[in-house]
The first five atom37 places (N, CA, C, CB, O) and aatype in JSON, in Angstrom:
{
  "aatype": [12, 6, 1, 10, 13, 6, 1, 10, 11, 15, 0, 3, 1, 0, 10, 2, 16, 13, 3, 6, 10, 19, 7, 9, 16, 6, 14, 15, 0, 9, 6, 1, 3, 0, 0, 9, 5, 1, 13, 6, 18, 15, 13, 6, 15, 4, 17, 11, 0, 0, 11, 8, 18, 10, 18, 11, 19, 6, 7, 9, 3, 19, 7, 15, 14, 11, 7, 19, 9, 1, 15, 15, 1, 6, 19, 7, 10, 13, 15, 6, 6, 3, 16, 9, 10, 7, 10, 2, 12, 19, 3, 8, 1, 2, 10, 16, 19, 8, 16, 18, 2, 6, 6, 10, 0, 10, 6, 9, 13, 0, 2, 10, 14, 5, 18, 18, 5, 10, 10, 1, 11, 17, 12, 6, 10, 11, 19, 11, 18, 6, 15, 0, 10, 2, 11, 10, 10, 11],
  "atom_mask": [
    [1, 1, 1, 1, 1],
    [1, 1, 1, 1, 1],
    [1, 1, 1, 1, 1],
    [1, 1, 1, 1, 1],
    [1, 1, 1, 1, 1],
    [1, 1, 1, 1, 1],
    [1, 1, 1, 1, 1],
    [1, 1, 1, 1, 1],
    [1, 1, 1, 1, 1],
    [1, 1, 1, 1, 1],
    [1, 1, 1, 1, 1],
    [1, 1, 1, 1, 1],
    [1, 1, 1, 1, 1],
    [1, 1, 1, 1, 1],
    [1, 1, 1, 1, 1],
    [1, 1, 1, 1, 1],
    [1, 1, 1, 1, 1],
    [1, 1, 1, 1, 1],
    [1, 1, 1, 1, 1],
    [1, 1, 1, 1, 1],
    [1, 1, 1, 1, 1],
    [1, 1, 1, 1, 1],
    [1, 1, 1, 0, 1],
    [1, 1, 1, 1, 1],
    [1, 1, 1, 1, 1],
    [1, 1, 1, 1, 1],
    [1, 1, 1, 1, 1],
    [1, 1, 1, 1, 1],
    [1, 1, 1, 1, 1],
    [1, 1, 1, 1, 1],
    [1, 1, 1, 1, 1],
    [1, 1, 1, 1, 1],
    [1, 1, 1, 1, 1],
    [1, 1, 1, 1, 1],
    [1, 1, 1, 1, 1],
    [1, 1, 1, 1, 1],
    [1, 1, 1, 1, 1],
    [1, 1, 1, 1, 1],
    [1, 1, 1, 1, 1],
    [1, 1, 1, 1, 1],
    [1, 1, 1, 1, 1],
    [1, 1, 1, 1, 1],
    [1, 1, 1, 1, 1],
    [1, 1, 1, 1, 1],
    [1, 1, 1, 1, 1],
    [1, 1, 1, 1, 1],
    [1, 1, 1, 1, 1],
    [1, 1, 1, 1, 1],
    [1, 1, 1, 1, 1],
    [1, 1, 1, 1, 1],
    [1, 1, 1, 1, 1],
    [1, 1, 1, 1, 1],
    [1, 1, 1, 1, 1],
    [1, 1, 1, 1, 1],
    [1, 1, 1, 1, 1],
    [1, 1, 1, 1, 1],
    [1, 1, 1, 1, 1],
    [1, 1, 1, 1, 1],
    [1, 1, 1, 0, 1],
    [1, 1, 1, 1, 1],
    [1, 1, 1, 1, 1],
    [1, 1, 1, 1, 1],
    [1, 1, 1, 0, 1],
    [1, 1, 1, 1, 1],
    [1, 1, 1, 1, 1],
    [1, 1, 1, 1, 1],
    [1, 1, 1, 0, 1],
    [1, 1, 1, 1, 1],
    [1, 1, 1, 1, 1],
    [1, 1, 1, 1, 1],
    [1, 1, 1, 1, 1],
    [1, 1, 1, 1, 1],
    [1, 1, 1, 1, 1],
    [1, 1, 1, 1, 1],
    [1, 1, 1, 1, 1],
    [1, 1, 1, 0, 1],
    [1, 1, 1, 1, 1],
    [1, 1, 1, 1, 1],
    [1, 1, 1, 1, 1],
    [1, 1, 1, 1, 1],
    [1, 1, 1, 1, 1],
    [1, 1, 1, 1, 1],
    [1, 1, 1, 1, 1],
    [1, 1, 1, 1, 1],
    [1, 1, 1, 1, 1],
    [1, 1, 1, 0, 1],
    [1, 1, 1, 1, 1],
    [1, 1, 1, 1, 1],
    [1, 1, 1, 1, 1],
    [1, 1, 1, 1, 1],
    [1, 1, 1, 1, 1],
    [1, 1, 1, 1, 1],
    [1, 1, 1, 1, 1],
    [1, 1, 1, 1, 1],
    [1, 1, 1, 1, 1],
    [1, 1, 1, 1, 1],
    [1, 1, 1, 1, 1],
    [1, 1, 1, 1, 1],
    [1, 1, 1, 1, 1],
    [1, 1, 1, 1, 1],
    [1, 1, 1, 1, 1],
    [1, 1, 1, 1, 1],
    [1, 1, 1, 1, 1],
    [1, 1, 1, 1, 1],
    [1, 1, 1, 1, 1],
    [1, 1, 1, 1, 1],
    [1, 1, 1, 1, 1],
    [1, 1, 1, 1, 1],
    [1, 1, 1, 1, 1],
    [1, 1, 1, 1, 1],
    [1, 1, 1, 1, 1],
    [1, 1, 1, 1, 1],
    [1, 1, 1, 1, 1],
    [1, 1, 1, 1, 1],
    [1, 1, 1, 1, 1],
    [1, 1, 1, 1, 1],
    [1, 1, 1, 1, 1],
    [1, 1, 1, 1, 1],
    [1, 1, 1, 1, 1],
    [1, 1, 1, 1, 1],
    [1, 1, 1, 1, 1],
    [1, 1, 1, 1, 1],
    [1, 1, 1, 1, 1],
    [1, 1, 1, 1, 1],
    [1, 1, 1, 1, 1],
    [1, 1, 1, 1, 1],
    [1, 1, 1, 1, 1],
    [1, 1, 1, 1, 1],
    [1, 1, 1, 1, 1],
    [1, 1, 1, 1, 1],
    [1, 1, 1, 1, 1],
    [1, 1, 1, 1, 1],
    [1, 1, 1, 1, 1],
    [1, 1, 1, 1, 1],
    [1, 1, 1, 1, 1],
    [1, 1, 1, 1, 1],
    [1, 1, 1, 1, 1],
    [1, 1, 1, 1, 1]
  ],
  "atom_positions": [
    [[50.51, 30.18, 14.36], [51.65, 30.15, 13.71], [52.59, 31.61, 13.28], [51.23, 29.41, 12.59], [53.74, 31.61, 12.82]],
    [[51.78, 32.74, 13.55], [52.23, 33.95, 13.46], [53.36, 34.39, 14.54], [51.08, 34.75, 13.51], [54.35, 35.1, 14.34]],
    [[52.95, 33.8, 15.69], [53.98, 33.8, 16.82], [55.22, 32.97, 16.68], [53.35, 33.36, 18.04], [56.11, 33.26, 17.47]],
    [[55.41, 32.13, 15.97], [56.43, 31.15, 15.63], [57.24, 31.95, 14.49], [55.76, 29.66, 15.12], [58.47, 31.89, 14.51]],
    [[56.55, 32.71, 13.5], [57.34, 33.52, 12.67], [58.01, 34.56, 13.53], [56.51, 34.14, 11.56], [59.24, 34.64, 13.55]],
    [[57.29, 35.3, 14.21], [57.93, 36.11, 14.99], [59.07, 35.88, 15.75], [57.22, 36.46, 15.66], [60.03, 36.65, 15.76]],
    [[58.99, 34.78, 16.44], [60.2, 34.38, 17.12], [61.33, 33.73, 16.27], [59.82, 33.47, 18.16], [62.45, 33.47, 16.71]],
    [[60.92, 33.52, 15.09], [62.22, 32.93, 14.1], [62.87, 34.24, 13.47], [61.63, 31.78, 12.68], [64.08, 34.28, 13.28]],
    [[61.94, 35.43, 13.11], [62.82, 36.52, 12.77], [63.39, 37.16, 14.13], [62.03, 37.61, 11.88], [64.41, 37.84, 14.06]],
    [[62.91, 37.02, 15.07], [63.66, 37.62, 16.38], [65.09, 37.12, 16.41], [62.91, 37.16, 17.83], [66.1, 37.81, 16.4]],
    [[65.01, 35.92, 16.45], [66.2, 34.95, 16.69], [67.25, 35.19, 15.57], [65.71, 33.33, 16.67], [68.48, 35.15, 15.69]],
    [[66.55, 35.43, 14.49], [67.76, 35.88, 13.18], [68.39, 36.95, 13.25], [67.26, 36.1, 11.81], [69.58, 37.04, 12.94]],
    [[67.38, 38.27, 13.82], [68.02, 39.51, 14.06], [69.03, 39.49, 15.31], [66.92, 40.54, 14.25], [70.03, 40.21, 15.29]],
    [[68.8, 38.83, 16.18], [69.75, 38.55, 17.43], [71.16, 37.83, 16.75], [68.88, 37.39, 18.68], [72.26, 38.23, 17.13]],
    [[71.08, 36.96, 15.94], [72.16, 36.4, 15.21], [72.86, 37.43, 14.5], [71.74, 35.38, 14.32], [74.07, 37.57, 14.67]],
    [[72.23, 38.14, 13.73], [72.92, 39.17, 13.02], [73.86, 39.83, 13.77], [72.08, 40.1, 12.51], [75.0, 39.97, 13.34]],
    [[73.45, 40.33, 15.09], [74.24, 41.21, 16.01], [75.42, 40.39, 16.59], [73.31, 41.78, 17.19], [76.53, 40.87, 16.83]],
    [[75.03, 39.02, 16.81], [76.19, 38.25, 17.38], [77.44, 38.06, 16.27], [75.6, 36.75, 17.86], [78.61, 37.96, 16.62]],
    [[76.93, 38.03, 14.71], [78.0, 37.87, 13.68], [78.95, 38.97, 13.68], [77.44, 37.75, 12.32], [80.09, 38.85, 13.24]],
    [[78.4, 40.21, 14.23], [79.37, 41.36, 13.97], [80.53, 41.36, 14.93], [78.65, 42.72, 14.09], [81.5, 42.09, 14.74]],
    [[80.41, 40.33, 16.2], [81.59, 40.21, 16.96], [82.14, 38.96, 17.05], [81.41, 40.63, 18.16], [83.14, 38.96, 17.77]],
    [[81.83, 37.8, 16.54], [82.04, 36.42, 16.56], [83.42, 36.23, 15.92], [80.9, 35.65, 15.84], [84.25, 35.48, 16.44]],
    [[83.66, 36.9, 14.82], [85.01, 36.71, 13.93], [86.14, 37.28, 14.55], [0.0, 0.0, 0.0], [87.28, 36.87, 14.31]],
    [[85.86, 38.41, 15.52], [87.25, 38.99, 15.8], [88.14, 38.05, 16.71], [87.1, 40.42, 16.54], [87.78, 37.58, 17.78]],
    [[89.45, 37.84, 16.06], [90.17, 36.91, 16.6], [91.08, 37.19, 17.68], [90.77, 36.39, 15.7], [91.54, 36.34, 18.44]],
    [[91.41, 38.77, 17.71], [92.07, 39.33, 19.06], [91.31, 40.32, 19.71], [93.43, 39.96, 18.85], [91.74, 41.47, 19.69]],
    [[90.23, 40.05, 20.3], [89.42, 41.02, 20.96], [90.01, 41.65, 22.22], [88.18, 40.41, 21.29], [90.78, 41.1, 23.0]],
    [[89.47, 43.08, 22.33], [89.65, 43.54, 23.76], [88.89, 42.77, 24.65], [89.29, 44.96, 23.97], [88.07, 41.93, 24.29]],
    [[89.15, 43.06, 25.76], [88.37, 42.53, 27.01], [86.8, 43.1, 26.86], [89.15, 43.13, 28.55], [85.92, 42.37, 27.3]],
    [[86.48, 44.14, 26.38], [85.34, 44.84, 26.19], [84.75, 43.94, 25.01], [85.59, 46.43, 25.87], [83.77, 43.27, 25.3]],
    [[85.23, 43.86, 23.78], [84.82, 43.15, 22.7], [84.43, 41.59, 23.01], [85.91, 43.26, 21.72], [83.52, 40.98, 22.45]],
    [[85.24, 41.11, 23.93], [85.09, 39.67, 24.21], [83.75, 39.48, 25.02], [86.37, 39.11, 25.04], [82.86, 38.66, 24.83]],
    [[83.87, 40.69, 26.19], [82.42, 40.47, 26.9], [81.28, 40.92, 26.15], [82.29, 41.21, 28.24], [80.22, 40.39, 26.47]],
    [[81.27, 41.75, 25.23], [80.14, 41.98, 24.33], [80.0, 40.72, 23.54], [80.35, 43.25, 23.4], [78.94, 40.13, 23.78]],
    [[80.64, 40.24, 22.8], [80.68, 38.91, 22.09], [79.81, 38.04, 22.99], [82.22, 38.29, 21.89], [78.74, 37.67, 22.52]],
    [[80.17, 37.61, 24.41], [79.68, 36.67, 25.05], [78.23, 37.01, 25.33], [80.46, 36.41, 26.15], [77.33, 36.17, 25.38]],
    [[78.05, 38.57, 25.56], [76.67, 38.78, 26.04], [75.66, 38.61, 24.53], [76.56, 40.48, 26.89], [74.46, 38.33, 24.55]],
    [[76.2, 38.79, 23.68], [75.52, 38.88, 22.38], [75.2, 37.04, 22.14], [76.71, 39.77, 21.04], [74.09, 36.66, 21.76]],
    [[76.07, 36.29, 22.37], [75.99, 34.92, 22.36], [74.79, 34.6, 23.16], [77.24, 34.27, 22.86], [73.81, 34.11, 22.61]],
    [[74.81, 34.89, 24.59], [73.59, 34.64, 25.45], [72.42, 35.3, 24.75], [73.75, 35.22, 26.95], [71.59, 34.46, 24.41]],
    [[72.16, 36.25, 24.51], [71.09, 36.61, 24.06], [70.57, 35.89, 22.65], [71.24, 37.95, 24.01], [69.38, 35.75, 22.4]],
    [[71.5, 35.52, 21.87], [71.27, 34.98, 20.57], [70.71, 33.59, 21.0], [72.62, 34.94, 19.59], [69.64, 33.15, 20.58]],
    [[71.45, 33.0, 21.79], [71.19, 31.35, 22.37], [69.73, 31.48, 23.01], [72.49, 30.74, 23.77], [68.88, 30.66, 22.66]],
    [[69.45, 32.34, 23.82], [67.95, 32.56, 24.31], [66.95, 32.44, 23.23], [67.75, 33.98, 24.93], [66.03, 31.63, 23.2]],
    [[67.27, 33.45, 22.28], [66.14, 33.65, 21.08], [66.01, 32.43, 20.36], [66.51, 34.8, 19.99], [64.93, 32.05, 19.92]],
    [[67.13, 31.79, 20.21], [67.39, 30.61, 19.2], [66.62, 29.33, 19.69], [69.05, 30.26, 19.09], [65.84, 28.63, 19.04]],
    [[67.08, 29.17, 21.13], [66.25, 27.96, 21.67], [64.63, 28.2, 21.7], [66.74, 27.64, 23.23], [63.8, 27.35, 21.36]],
    [[64.37, 29.37, 22.1], [62.92, 29.44, 22.47], [62.34, 29.52, 21.13], [62.49, 30.7, 23.45], [61.19, 29.09, 21.16]],
    [[62.76, 29.96, 19.79], [62.22, 29.78, 18.68], [62.07, 28.27, 18.07], [62.9, 30.58, 17.93], [61.16, 27.89, 17.34]],
    [[63.18, 27.49, 18.54], [63.21, 26.26, 18.35], [62.1, 25.48, 18.9], [64.3, 25.87, 18.76], [61.39, 24.76, 18.2]],
    [[61.93, 25.66, 20.47], [60.94, 24.91, 21.22], [59.58, 25.34, 20.65], [61.05, 25.19, 22.8], [58.66, 24.54, 20.82]],
    [[59.32, 26.53, 19.96], [58.32, 26.98, 19.45], [57.93, 26.05, 18.14], [58.59, 28.4, 19.22], [56.93, 25.36, 17.9]],
    [[59.06, 26.3, 17.46], [58.52, 25.12, 16.11], [58.27, 23.77, 16.46], [59.66, 24.87, 14.9], [57.38, 23.08, 15.95]],
    [[59.18, 23.35, 17.48], [58.89, 21.85, 17.72], [57.73, 21.62, 18.05], [59.6, 21.23, 18.65], [57.22, 20.56, 17.69]],
    [[57.0, 22.54, 18.8], [55.67, 22.17, 19.27], [54.71, 22.66, 18.41], [55.38, 22.63, 20.58], [53.59, 22.18, 18.59]],
    [[54.82, 23.51, 17.48], [53.66, 23.91, 16.41], [53.88, 23.01, 15.36], [53.68, 25.47, 15.8], [52.87, 22.51, 14.87]],
    [[55.11, 22.63, 14.85], [55.2, 21.89, 13.52], [55.37, 20.42, 13.84], [56.44, 22.41, 12.6], [54.94, 19.51, 13.15]],
    [[56.0, 20.31, 14.89], [56.58, 18.73, 14.93], [55.69, 18.23, 15.99], [58.36, 18.48, 15.37], [55.85, 17.01, 16.04]],
    [[54.77, 18.65, 16.93], [54.0, 18.24, 17.85], [54.89, 17.97, 19.17], [0.0, 0.0, 0.0], [54.45, 17.16, 19.99]],
    [[55.97, 18.54, 19.38], [56.8, 18.11, 20.22], [56.72, 19.26, 21.64], [58.22, 17.98, 19.39], [56.69, 20.48, 21.46]],
    [[56.71, 18.78, 22.7], [56.38, 19.73, 23.81], [57.71, 19.75, 24.77], [54.95, 19.22, 24.66], [57.67, 19.03, 25.77]],
    [[58.71, 20.42, 24.54], [59.86, 20.2, 25.58], [60.03, 21.64, 26.42], [61.41, 19.75, 24.73], [59.42, 22.57, 25.9]],
    [[60.57, 21.88, 27.29], [60.47, 23.01, 28.11], [62.14, 23.35, 28.41], [0.0, 0.0, 0.0], [62.29, 24.45, 28.94]],
    [[63.02, 22.82, 28.24], [64.3, 23.16, 28.39], [65.15, 23.18, 27.45], [64.76, 22.56, 29.12], [64.93, 22.39, 26.53]],
    [[66.3, 23.99, 27.36], [67.19, 24.16, 26.12], [67.77, 22.69, 25.72], [68.49, 25.26, 26.45], [67.78, 22.35, 24.54]],
    [[68.32, 21.71, 26.91], [68.83, 20.63, 26.53], [67.87, 19.96, 25.98], [69.44, 20.0, 27.41], [68.3, 19.44, 24.95]],
    [[66.69, 19.71, 26.16], [65.5, 18.93, 25.66], [64.96, 19.37, 23.99], [0.0, 0.0, 0.0], [64.58, 18.67, 23.05]],
    [[65.12, 20.67, 24.12], [64.91, 21.34, 22.83], [66.03, 20.81, 21.62], [65.06, 22.98, 23.12], [65.72, 20.41, 20.5]],
    [[67.44, 20.94, 22.19], [68.42, 20.36, 21.41], [68.32, 18.58, 21.1], [69.74, 20.77, 22.2], [68.49, 17.99, 20.03]],
    [[68.07, 18.19, 22.06], [67.74, 16.59, 21.8], [66.57, 16.21, 20.83], [67.33, 15.89, 23.19], [66.6, 15.34, 19.95]],
    [[65.65, 16.95, 21.12], [64.44, 16.67, 20.2], [64.93, 17.53, 18.8], [62.8, 17.28, 20.94], [64.4, 17.1, 17.78]],
    [[65.63, 18.4, 18.67], [65.94, 18.96, 17.01], [66.93, 17.63, 16.48], [67.03, 20.86, 16.91], [67.17, 17.52, 15.28]],
    [[67.4, 16.79, 17.33], [68.21, 15.82, 16.72], [67.05, 14.72, 16.14], [69.38, 15.18, 17.86], [67.12, 14.25, 15.0]],
    [[65.92, 14.38, 17.13], [65.16, 13.39, 16.74], [64.59, 13.73, 15.63], [64.33, 13.0, 17.6], [64.46, 12.71, 14.96]],
    [[64.11, 14.79, 15.01], [63.37, 15.5, 14.08], [64.15, 15.79, 12.99], [62.82, 16.65, 14.59], [63.62, 16.28, 12.0]],
    [[65.5, 15.52, 13.04], [66.63, 15.52, 11.76], [67.07, 17.17, 11.72], [0.0, 0.0, 0.0], [67.58, 17.58, 10.68]],
    [[66.9, 17.99, 12.7], [67.45, 19.19, 12.61], [69.06, 19.18, 12.85], [66.73, 20.05, 13.55], [69.89, 19.81, 12.2]],
    [[69.27, 18.36, 13.89], [70.83, 18.38, 14.12], [71.19, 16.85, 14.15], [71.3, 19.19, 15.64], [70.4, 15.95, 14.43]],
    [[72.68, 16.67, 13.77], [73.28, 15.41, 13.68], [73.68, 15.1, 15.08], [74.46, 15.39, 12.68], [73.47, 15.84, 16.05]],
    [[74.17, 14.14, 15.1], [75.05, 13.71, 16.43], [75.65, 14.4, 16.95], [75.9, 12.9, 16.39], [75.39, 14.64, 18.13]],
    [[76.74, 15.02, 16.29], [77.72, 15.89, 16.45], [77.03, 17.31, 16.79], [78.62, 15.88, 15.19], [77.3, 17.89, 17.83]],
    [[76.22, 17.77, 15.95], [75.35, 18.89, 16.51], [75.02, 19.06, 17.9], [74.18, 18.84, 15.95], [75.31, 19.99, 18.65]],
    [[74.28, 17.83, 18.16], [73.78, 17.77, 19.58], [74.64, 17.94, 20.56], [73.2, 16.65, 19.89], [74.36, 18.76, 21.44]],
    [[75.9, 17.17, 20.62], [76.95, 17.24, 21.66], [77.59, 18.59, 21.5], [78.04, 16.06, 21.53], [77.97, 19.21, 22.49]],
    [[77.69, 19.01, 20.43], [78.09, 20.69, 20.58], [76.93, 21.52, 21.05], [78.57, 21.4, 19.09], [77.2, 22.6, 21.55]],
    [[75.93, 21.22, 20.96], [74.66, 22.16, 21.39], [74.63, 21.7, 22.99], [0.0, 0.0, 0.0], [74.57, 22.63, 23.79]],
    [[74.64, 20.61, 23.43], [74.81, 20.46, 24.81], [75.88, 21.15, 25.59], [74.96, 19.21, 25.01], [75.72, 21.64, 26.71]],
    [[77.07, 21.15, 24.82], [78.2, 21.88, 25.46], [77.87, 23.3, 25.52], [79.53, 21.7, 24.72], [78.23, 24.03, 26.45]],
    [[77.12, 23.72, 24.44], [76.8, 25.26, 24.17], [75.78, 25.89, 25.4], [75.97, 25.41, 22.55], [75.81, 27.01, 25.91]],
    [[74.85, 24.74, 25.7], [74.22, 25.16, 26.79], [74.72, 25.31, 27.96], [73.4, 24.57, 26.96], [74.37, 26.15, 28.79]],
    [[75.73, 24.34, 28.08], [76.72, 24.36, 29.6], [77.45, 25.88, 29.68], [78.23, 22.97, 29.55], [77.37, 26.62, 30.66]],
    [[78.17, 26.17, 28.44], [78.77, 27.28, 28.3], [77.63, 28.49, 28.67], [79.39, 27.29, 26.86], [77.93, 29.37, 29.48]],
    [[76.58, 28.47, 28.16], [75.45, 29.38, 28.3], [75.32, 29.89, 29.7], [74.18, 28.71, 27.9], [75.45, 31.06, 30.07]],
    [[74.99, 28.62, 30.59], [75.17, 28.75, 32.05], [76.06, 29.34, 32.47], [75.26, 27.8, 32.67], [75.75, 30.3, 33.18]],
    [[77.22, 29.13, 32.3], [78.3, 29.89, 32.9], [78.84, 31.13, 32.47], [79.23, 29.19, 32.92], [79.93, 31.6, 32.83]],
    [[78.04, 31.63, 31.72], [78.35, 33.21, 30.97], [78.42, 34.03, 32.19], [77.0, 33.92, 29.82], [79.37, 34.79, 32.37]],
    [[77.34, 33.88, 33.14], [77.31, 34.92, 34.33], [78.7, 34.93, 35.11], [76.08, 34.54, 35.43], [78.91, 35.8, 35.95]],
    [[79.53, 34.06, 34.86], [80.9, 34.23, 35.67], [81.8, 34.63, 34.39], [81.5, 32.67, 36.59], [82.69, 33.89, 33.98]],
    [[81.49, 35.72, 33.88], [82.53, 36.18, 32.81], [83.72, 36.68, 33.45], [82.0, 37.3, 31.87], [84.81, 36.52, 32.9]],
    [[83.58, 37.36, 34.73], [84.6, 37.93, 35.54], [85.79, 36.86, 35.8], [83.95, 38.42, 36.9], [86.82, 37.18, 36.4]],
    [[85.53, 35.49, 35.26], [86.65, 34.55, 35.68], [87.29, 34.49, 34.27], [86.15, 32.98, 36.37], [86.86, 33.82, 33.33]],
    [[88.48, 35.36, 34.26], [89.31, 35.53, 32.89], [89.18, 34.1, 31.9], [91.09, 35.82, 33.33], [88.79, 34.08, 30.73]],
    [[89.6, 32.95, 32.69], [89.88, 31.62, 32.4], [88.66, 31.14, 31.47], [90.05, 30.77, 33.77], [88.75, 30.58, 30.38]],
    [[87.49, 31.51, 32.17], [86.54, 30.95, 31.74], [86.11, 31.57, 30.31], [85.62, 30.99, 32.75], [85.97, 31.04, 29.21]],
    [[85.93, 33.15, 30.85], [85.8, 33.96, 29.56], [86.4, 33.64, 28.03], [86.36, 35.15, 29.92], [85.86, 33.72, 26.93]],
    [[87.85, 33.22, 28.45], [88.49, 33.04, 27.35], [88.0, 31.88, 26.51], [89.78, 32.94, 27.65], [87.89, 31.83, 25.29]],
    [[87.7, 30.84, 27.53], [87.21, 29.4, 26.88], [86.08, 29.59, 26.06], [86.78, 28.3, 27.96], [86.03, 29.31, 24.86]],
    [[84.89, 30.23, 26.96], [83.84, 30.65, 26.28], [83.82, 31.33, 24.99], [83.3, 31.31, 27.02], [83.05, 31.01, 24.08]],
    [[84.72, 32.33, 24.93], [84.96, 33.11, 23.55], [85.69, 32.42, 22.55], [85.72, 34.38, 23.75], [85.78, 32.87, 21.4]],
    [[86.18, 31.43, 22.87], [87.13, 30.55, 21.89], [86.15, 29.62, 21.17], [88.37, 29.58, 22.73], [86.5, 29.29, 20.04]],
    [[84.89, 29.1, 21.65], [84.06, 28.65, 21.23], [83.0, 28.96, 20.27], [83.85, 28.43, 21.92], [82.45, 28.24, 19.43]],
    [[82.8, 30.37, 20.65], [81.64, 31.4, 19.89], [81.53, 31.13, 18.52], [81.98, 33.0, 19.94], [80.39, 31.09, 18.06]],
    [[82.63, 30.91, 17.67], [82.32, 30.55, 16.31], [81.77, 29.43, 15.82], [83.23, 30.61, 15.71], [81.05, 29.45, 14.81]],
    [[82.05, 28.35, 16.48], [81.3, 26.87, 16.32], [79.84, 27.05, 16.96], [82.19, 25.5, 17.21], [78.88, 26.44, 16.5]],
    [[79.72, 27.95, 18.09], [78.41, 28.02, 18.37], [77.53, 28.89, 17.65], [78.3, 28.28, 19.54], [76.32, 28.7, 17.69]],
    [[78.08, 29.9, 16.94], [77.17, 30.71, 16.11], [76.88, 29.89, 14.93], [77.76, 32.1, 15.71], [75.73, 30.02, 14.5]],
    [[77.74, 28.96, 14.23], [77.39, 28.41, 13.08], [76.27, 27.3, 13.55], [78.69, 27.84, 12.31], [75.43, 26.95, 12.72]],
    [[76.25, 26.79, 14.79], [75.27, 25.75, 15.27], [73.87, 26.59, 15.2], [75.67, 25.14, 16.91], [72.9, 26.14, 14.6]],
    [[73.86, 27.9, 15.88], [72.82, 28.51, 15.82], [72.3, 28.91, 14.62], [72.92, 29.34, 16.5], [71.09, 28.79, 14.39]],
    [[73.1, 29.41, 13.77], [72.74, 29.61, 12.56], [71.99, 28.57, 11.76], [73.76, 29.93, 12.0], [70.99, 28.8, 11.07]],
    [[72.54, 27.49, 11.93], [71.97, 26.08, 11.37], [70.55, 25.87, 11.9], [72.92, 24.76, 11.87], [69.64, 25.51, 11.16]],
    [[70.36, 26.13, 13.32], [69.22, 26.01, 14.01], [68.26, 26.84, 13.35], [69.37, 26.33, 15.38], [67.17, 26.32, 13.09]],
    [[68.48, 28.11, 12.99], [67.86, 28.98, 12.55], [67.07, 28.8, 11.05], [68.74, 29.91, 12.64], [66.11, 29.39, 10.56]],
    [[68.01, 27.59, 10.53], [67.35, 27.32, 8.91], [65.95, 26.9, 9.16], [68.15, 25.98, 7.93], [65.25, 26.6, 8.18]],
    [[65.41, 26.86, 10.47], [64.11, 26.56, 10.61], [63.09, 27.41, 9.72], [63.83, 26.67, 11.98], [62.11, 27.1, 9.05]],
    [[63.78, 28.68, 10.0], [62.89, 29.81, 9.46], [62.37, 29.3, 7.9], [63.85, 31.37, 9.4], [61.19, 29.27, 7.54]],
    [[63.56, 28.92, 7.07], [63.33, 28.51, 5.65], [62.33, 27.19, 5.82], [64.86, 28.13, 4.83], [61.25, 27.15, 5.23]],
    [[62.68, 26.41, 6.47], [61.81, 24.99, 6.46], [60.41, 25.43, 6.91], [62.45, 23.7, 7.59], [59.48, 24.92, 6.3]],
    [[60.1, 26.35, 7.95], [58.7, 26.68, 8.11], [58.11, 27.56, 7.15], [58.48, 27.24, 9.33], [56.9, 27.43, 6.96]],
    [[58.71, 28.37, 6.54], [58.3, 29.02, 5.49], [57.72, 28.37, 4.16], [59.28, 29.71, 5.23], [56.71, 28.65, 3.53]],
    [[58.64, 27.45, 3.95], [58.42, 26.46, 2.79], [57.05, 25.49, 3.02], [59.82, 25.46, 2.66], [56.29, 25.11, 2.13]],
    [[56.94, 25.17, 4.58], [55.96, 24.3, 4.83], [54.61, 25.25, 4.68], [56.18, 23.57, 6.29], [53.58, 24.9, 4.1]],
    [[54.84, 26.43, 5.27], [53.51, 27.28, 5.25], [53.1, 27.55, 3.96], [53.61, 28.6, 5.94], [51.91, 27.53, 3.66]],
    [[54.04, 27.83, 3.12], [53.76, 28.33, 1.46], [52.9, 26.97, 1.07], [55.51, 28.59, 0.24], [51.84, 27.11, 0.46]],
    [[53.32, 25.77, 1.41], [52.6, 24.66, 0.52], [51.11, 24.46, 1.4], [53.68, 23.0, 0.42], [50.21, 23.78, 0.91]],
    [[50.99, 25.04, 2.59], [49.72, 24.92, 3.17], [48.94, 26.05, 2.56], [49.75, 24.95, 4.73], [47.76, 25.75, 2.36]],
    [[49.23, 27.06, 2.28], [48.41, 28.32, 1.73], [48.12, 27.96, 0.4], [49.2, 29.76, 1.74], [47.15, 28.54, -0.09]],
    [[48.78, 27.06, -0.36], [48.31, 26.92, -1.93], [47.19, 26.08, -2.12], [49.39, 26.32, -2.87], [46.74, 25.89, -3.25]]
  ]
}
C-alpha cells in the first residue's frame, strides 16, 4: 500500500506543475508546448496511480489508460461524461508527440483546462485512499 501512496503523491506533484501553465489564456509557443509537456507527464502519473489504486483497493487489474478510465467509471470515480472526456484525453495524449503540427497543438492546448480538472478529480483518490487506510488502522 505504501507504493500506492507514493504514486498518488507523485501524481499530485505533477498536477501542481501542470496547474502553473494550464490557466494561461494567450500563451507563447513555448508556454503552450510546456503546458502540453506537463499535461503529458501529469496524465502518465495520474493514470498509473489510478491503475495502482484500482488494483490494490478495488481488486481490478487493467493495463491500459482507457481501461483504467472505464474501470474508474465502474467503481464510481467518474461519471459517464467524465469517461467520455477521459477517453478523448487519452487520444490527445497519444497525439502530443505531434505538437510540431500547429493546428493540433492549439487543439490540445484548448482542452487542457478541462483535462486538468478531470485529472485533479481522479486524484481525489488520494483522499479516498487515506480515509480508507485510516479506518483500517483504527
